[in-house]
C-alpha positions in Angstrom: 14.9 6.5 31.6 14.6 7.2 27.7 11.6 5.9 25.2 12.7 2.2 24.3 11.9 1.0 20.8 10.4 -2.3 20.9 12.5 -4.9 19.2 10.1 -7.5 18.7 12.8 -10.2 17.4 14.5 -9.8 20.9 11.0 -10.0 22.9 10.1 -13.0 20.8 13.1 -14.8 21.7 13.4 -13.7 25.5 9.6 -15.3 25.6 10.5 -18.5 24.1 13.6 -19.3 26.0 12.0 -18.3 29.1 8.8 -20.2 28.7 11.4 -23.4 27.6 14.2 -23.1 30.1 13.2 -21.0 33.4 11.4 -22.0 36.3 9.8 -18.8 38.1 9.3 -18.9 41.7 6.0 -18.3 43.3 4.1 -18.4 39.6 1.7 -20.0 37.7 3.8 -22.7 35.1 0.3 -23.4 33.1 -0.5 -19.3 32.9 3.6 -18.8 31.4 3.4 -21.2 28.7 0.3 -20.1 27.4 1.4 -16.4 28.0 4.7 -15.9 28.4 6.6 -13.6 31.2 4.4 -11.1 32.1 7.0 -8.7 32.3 10.3 -9.1 30.8 12.2 -5.8 32.6 15.2 -4.2 31.1 15.8 -0.9 33.2 15.3 0.5 37.0 15.2 4.1 38.2 14.3 5.2 41.1 10.7 4.6 42.1 10.4 3.4 38.3 10.7 0.4 36.1 10.8 -0.4 32.6 10.2 -3.4 30.3 11.0 -4.9 26.6 8.2 -3.1 25.3 9.0 0.4 26.5 6.5 0.6 29.2 7.3 2.8 32.1 5.9 1.5 35.5 5.5 3.0 39.3 6.9 0.1 41.3 5.0 0.7 44.4 6.2 -3.0 46.2 10.2 -2.1 45.8 10.0 -5.2 43.5 9.8 -7.8 46.6 9.4 -5.4 49.3 13.4 -5.0 49.4 14.6 -2.5 46.3 14.6 0.2 49.5 17.1 2.8 48.3 15.4 2.8 44.7 16.5 1.3 41.1 19.3 2.2 39.4 21.7 3.5 42.0 25.2 3.6 40.4 27.2 4.0 43.5 26.5 0.6 44.5 27.4 -0.8 41.0 30.8 0.8 41.6 31.5 -0.4 44.6 30.5 -3.9 43.7 32.9 -3.6 40.6 35.9 -2.6 42.9 35.5 -5.5 45.5 35.2 -7.8 42.6 38.5 -6.8 41.1 39.9 -6.8 44.5 38.0 -10.0 46.0 35.2 -11.2 44.7 34.8 -14.3 46.9 36.5 -16.4 49.5 35.1 -18.7 52.1 34.7 -17.6 55.7 34.4 -21.3 56.9 37.0 -22.7 58.9 37.6 -19.2 60.8 38.7 -17.9 57.2 37.8 -13.6 57.1 37.9 -10.5 55.3 37.2 -6.8 55.4 34.2 -6.3 54.1 32.1 -9.0 55.9 34.0 -7.7 59.3 33.2 -4.3 58.6 29.5 -5.0 57.9 29.0 -7.2 61.3 30.4 -4.5 62.8 28.2 -1.9 61.2 25.1 -4.1 62.0 25.5 -4.0 65.6 25.5 -0.4 65.5 21.6 -0.6 64.0 20.7 -3.3 66.0 18.9 -2.2 69.3 20.2 -3.4 72.6 22.4 -6.1 72.8 21.7 -7.7 69.2 25.6 -7.5 68.1 26.9 -10.8 66.4 25.9 -11.7 62.9 25.6 -14.8 61.0 25.6 -14.2 57.3 23.3 -16.0 54.9 22.3 -15.1 51.1 18.8 -14.4 51.8 15.4 -14.4 54.2 15.0 -18.4 54.1 18.4 -18.8 55.0 18.2 -16.7 57.5 15.4 -18.2 59.4 16.4 -21.8 58.8 19.8 -20.7 60.4 17.9 -19.1 63.3 15.6 -22.6 64.1 18.8 -24.6 63.8 20.6 -22.3 66.3 18.1 -22.0 68.7 18.0 -26.3 68.8 21.5 -26.2 69.0 21.4 -23.7 72.1 19.2 -25.5 74.1 20.9 -28.9 73.4 24.1 -27.6 74.5 22.7 -26.1 77.4 21.5 -29.8 78.2 17.8 -29.2 77.0 17.9 -31.0 74.0 13.7 -31.6 74.2 13.2 -27.7 73.7 13.0 -28.0 69.9 9.6 -26.4 68.8 8.7 -23.8 67.2 5.9 -21.3 67.3 4.8 -18.8 64.8 2.0 -16.9 63.9 -0.9 -17.4 61.2 -0.6 -15.9 58.2 3.2 -15.3 59.0 5.4 -15.7 55.8 9.3 -16.8 57.1 10.8 -18.0 53.5 10.7 -21.4 51.7 13.4 -23.5 52.8 12.4 -26.4 54.4 12.2 -24.9 57.9 11.3 -21.3 56.7 8.4 -22.9 54.7 7.6 -25.2 57.8 7.4 -21.4 60.2 5.4 -19.9 57.1 1.9 -20.3 58.1 -0.1 -19.6 55.4 -1.7 -22.6 53.5 -0.7 -22.5 50.0 3.3 -23.0 51.0 2.5 -25.7 54.0 0.3 -27.6 51.5 3.0 -27.2 47.9 5.1 -30.1 49.7 3.5 -33.3 50.9 5.3 -33.3 54.3 6.4 -30.3 56.2 9.2 -30.5 59.1 7.7 -31.5 62.4 7.7 -29.6 65.6 6.5 -26.3 64.2 3.1 -25.2 66.0 0.9 -22.2 64.5 -1.1 -19.6 67.0 -3.7 -17.0 66.2 -2.5 -13.0 66.8 -3.9 -13.6 70.5 -2.5 -13.8 73.9 -4.6 -16.6 74.7 -3.9 -18.6 71.5 0.2 -18.4 72.5 -0.4 -19.1 76.2 -3.1 -22.1 75.2 -0.2 -23.6 73.0 2.4 -23.1 75.5 0.2 -25.1 77.8 -0.6 -27.8 75.7 3.0 -28.7 74.4 4.6 -27.7 77.2 7.2 -24.4 77.7 10.6 -27.4 78.3 9.7 -28.3 75.0 9.3 -25.0 72.9 12.9 -23.5 71.7 11.3 -20.3 70.2 8.7 -18.2 69.4 9.1 -16.2 65.9 7.0 -13.3 64.3 7.6 -10.7 61.9 6.8 -7.4 63.7 4.4 -6.4 60.6 3.5 -9.6 58.5 4.1 -8.5 54.8 3.5 -11.1 52.9 0.4 -12.6 54.9 -1.4 -8.8 54.2 0.5 -6.0 56.0 -1.4 -6.7 59.1 -0.2 -4.9 62.6 0.0 -6.3 65.4 -2.4 -5.8 68.4 -2.3 -3.0 70.9 0.2 -4.5 73.5 0.9 -7.8 71.8 4.6 -7.8 71.3 4.9 -6.6 75.2 2.9 -9.5 76.3 4.7 -12.1 74.1 8.0 -10.8 75.5 7.1 -11.6 78.9 5.8 -14.8 78.4 8.7 -15.9 76.5 10.5 -14.5 79.5 8.6 -16.7 81.6 8.8 -19.8 79.9 12.4 -19.5 78.9 11.6 -19.5 75.2 13.6 -17.7 72.9 11.9 -14.8 70.6 13.1 -14.3 67.2 11.8 -11.3 65.0 11.8 -11.7 61.6 12.9 -8.4 60.4 13.4 -9.6 56.7 10.9 -7.2 55.2 10.6 -4.6 58.2 14.2 -3.9 58.9 16.5 -1.3 57.9 14.1 1.4 57.9 11.1 0.1 55.9 8.8 0.7 59.1 10.1 4.6 59.8 12.9 2.7 62.6 16.0 0.8 62.2 14.0 -2.5 62.9 10.1 -2.6 62.8 10.3 -4.3 66.5 11.4 -1.0 67.8 7.7 0.4 67.4 6.6 -2.0 70.4 8.9 -1.2 72.9 10.8 -4.8 73.3 13.9 -6.7 72.6 14.2 -10.0 70.8 16.6 -12.4 71.6 17.2 -12.7 67.8 17.0 -10.9 64.7 16.6 -12.2 61.0 17.3 -10.1 58.0 17.6 -10.0 54.4 16.2 -8.0 51.9 16.4 -4.3 52.5 20.6 -4.6 53.8 21.8 -4.6 50.3 17.8 -3.1 48.8 18.2 -6.0 46.4 21.4 -5.1 44.4 23.1 -8.2 46.0 21.5 -11.5 48.0 22.3 -11.4 51.2 20.9 -12.0 54.8 21.2 -12.8 58.4 20.9 -14.2 61.8 22.1 -11.5 64.3 21.9 -12.9 68.1 22.0 -11.0 71.1 24.8 -10.9 73.1 23.6 -13.3 75.9 23.2 -16.1 73.2 26.3 -15.8 71.2 28.0 -15.9 74.7 26.0 -19.2 75.8 27.3 -20.8 72.1 30.8 -19.9 72.7 31.1 -21.4 76.2 29.2 -24.5 75.3 29.9 -25.1 72.0 32.4 -28.1 71.5 34.1 -28.0 68.3 32.8 -26.2 65.2 29.5 -24.6 64.7 28.0 -27.1 62.1 26.5 -24.7 59.8 27.3 -23.0 57.0 26.4 -21.4 53.2 29.2 -21.4 50.6 28.0 -17.5 50.6 27.9 -16.7 54.0 29.9 -13.7 54.2 30.2 -13.0 50.6 32.7 -10.2 49.9 30.8 -8.7 47.6 27.4 -8.7 49.0 29.0 -7.5 52.3 30.7 -4.4 50.5 27.2 -3.5 48.5 25.1 -3.7 51.8 28.2 -1.4 53.8 27.4 1.5 50.8 23.8 0.6 51.0 23.6 1.6 54.8 25.6 4.3 54.3 23.5 6.1 51.6 20.1 5.2 53.9 22.1 7.0 56.6 23.9 10.0 54.5 20.2 10.7 52.6 18.3 10.6 56.1 16.1 8.6 54.1 14.4 6.8 57.4 13.5 10.2 58.1 11.8 10.5 54.7 10.2 7.2 54.9 8.1 8.7 58.1 7.0 11.8 56.4 6.2 10.3 52.5 4.7 7.1 54.8 2.1 9.6 56.8 1.6 11.3 53.4 0.7 7.5 51.6 -1.9 6.7 54.7 -3.6 9.9 54.2 -3.9 9.0 50.8 -5.3 5.7 51.4 -7.7 7.4 54.0 -9.0 9.3 50.9 -9.2 6.6 48.8 -11.3 5.1 51.6 -13.8 8.2 51.4 -14.0 8.2 47.5 -14.7 3.9 47.7 -17.6 2.7 49.6 -16.0 -1.0 49.1 -12.6 0.0 50.7 -13.2 -1.7 54.1 -10.0 -0.6 56.1 -6.6 1.1 55.2 -3.6 0.3 57.8 0.3 1.3 57.4 3.4 2.0 59.1 6.3 3.8 57.4 6.4 2.9 54.0 4.1 -0.4 54.3 1.0 0.0 53.8 -2.1 -2.1 52.9 -5.8 -1.3 51.4 -8.5 -3.5 52.5 -11.4 -4.2 50.1 -14.8 -5.7 50.7 -16.0 -8.6 49.3 -19.8 -8.7 48.5 -20.1 -12.2 50.3 -17.6 -14.7 51.6 -18.2 -16.7 48.2 -17.7 -13.6 45.9 -14.8 -13.5 43.6 -11.6 -11.2 45.6 -11.7 -8.0 43.2 -7.7 -7.2 44.2 -6.2 -8.7 41.4 -8.9 -7.2 39.2 -7.8 -4.1 40.8 -4.1 -5.0 40.5 -4.4 -5.6 36.1 -6.5 -1.7 36.1 -3.4 -0.6 37.9 -1.1 -2.2 35.6 -2.9 -0.6 32.4 -2.4 2.8 34.1 1.1 2.1 34.8 1.4 0.8 38.8 2.6 -2.4 39.4 1.1 -3.3 43.0 0.4 -6.7 45.1 -2.8 -8.1 46.0 -3.3 -10.9 49.3 -5.6 -13.0 48.8 -4.8 -15.6 51.4 -7.3 -17.2 54.1 -10.4 -14.7 52.7 -8.2 -11.7 52.8 -8.8 -9.2 50.1 -6.2 -6.7 50.5 -3.8 -4.3 48.0 -0.2 -4.2 49.7 2.4 -1.2 49.0 5.8 -0.6 49.9 7.5 1.7 47.4 11.0 2.9 47.5 12.5 5.3 50.2 13.2 8.2 47.9 9.8 8.4 46.2 8.5 12.0 46.6 5.2 13.7 47.8 4.3 14.2 44.1 5.1 10.6 43.1 2.8 9.3 46.2 0.3 11.4 44.6 0.6 10.0 41.4 0.3 6.7 43.1 -2.5 7.3 45.1 -4.4 8.4 42.0 -3.8 5.5 40.0 -4.8 3.0 42.8 -8.1 5.1 43.3 -9.1 5.4 39.8 -8.4 1.5 39.3 -10.3 0.8 42.7 -13.6 2.6 40.6 -12.7 1.4 37.5 -13.3 -2.1 38.8 -16.1 -1.2 40.6 
């Protein structure tokens, strides 16, 4: 990206308009009014972003865990333009259809494990999880078990911010934003004992589904305990509970496999997805059903499937997704994720050796974290300070401080090179030392 001369009048105009008219998601409203937007981005190229001031920054989180193939891919712009000129939008209600959605649903069946091969499309992850919750409750209703309606999720899980998705998100800050979350949602610790106790307490005949991210993302990049999902699958089978894998972050290669759950040798009944399916170039998500659930719904649903969004199966978004998945396959980016992911984790281990306040490092594929040690339980977390120090050095990263954690989270774009990864590792190390 060429150097940009700062247009102060444009910058100030945008800041003032932003403060007056733009309500930002998951952001501090008071801080915006005092300081203006933290960034006003203007360009993206590969692993880099550039802002209105001309600063070039490494995007070490793929923005929101989603720009998997990197910024500035002209191929996606071209396919979007082509589709818009031909058929920008048409509804898929009332069994109307179009080629991009049909082709994408078919392609997704090639990506998913087992018999997960039928997709309901949404605009993003929150809608995907809300759709799954409504669908499993409808499934049990048409099977003559309407009392099976409770949803179990894991503490520190993040499943979105729509009403059902917020209710399944077991992070206090999101739950307490509203005065009342939806009923029939329950949270368990990441232990088999906790899951068993909750099922016994609530009654298996009242539980519709268990949902979990294969690796918790926004909750701190937390990998599951060894053997956890194998036991979960067994318990769900024994108690007639549907197992939903939330692959919104982990899907489409982020962990080094098509879907994160494949690392753990089990097959879920439903996969929810978004983010990486288009690498963020268009809003798109979905719920992917196993064949047996899809078949039951077809046979037992009388009349319409009364759920849908205006943009379910959006033609342009579907065309973008198809091109994105084609790029991931043709450029062998998942294989590359495994190579540079190993390099990233080795770099994190080196950082741990250099800094005695690094408690642990963890990762799988290009999804990783550095756990920082607080001086005491009451001490202020240092993660946000490290993030600020890294920003001064040209790196955008993220801290997670929910539930007493002090974690730095990373999920760089797939095409990152080893040399670029070394730059990222060096900046993180310098930033931790600067804060210390």
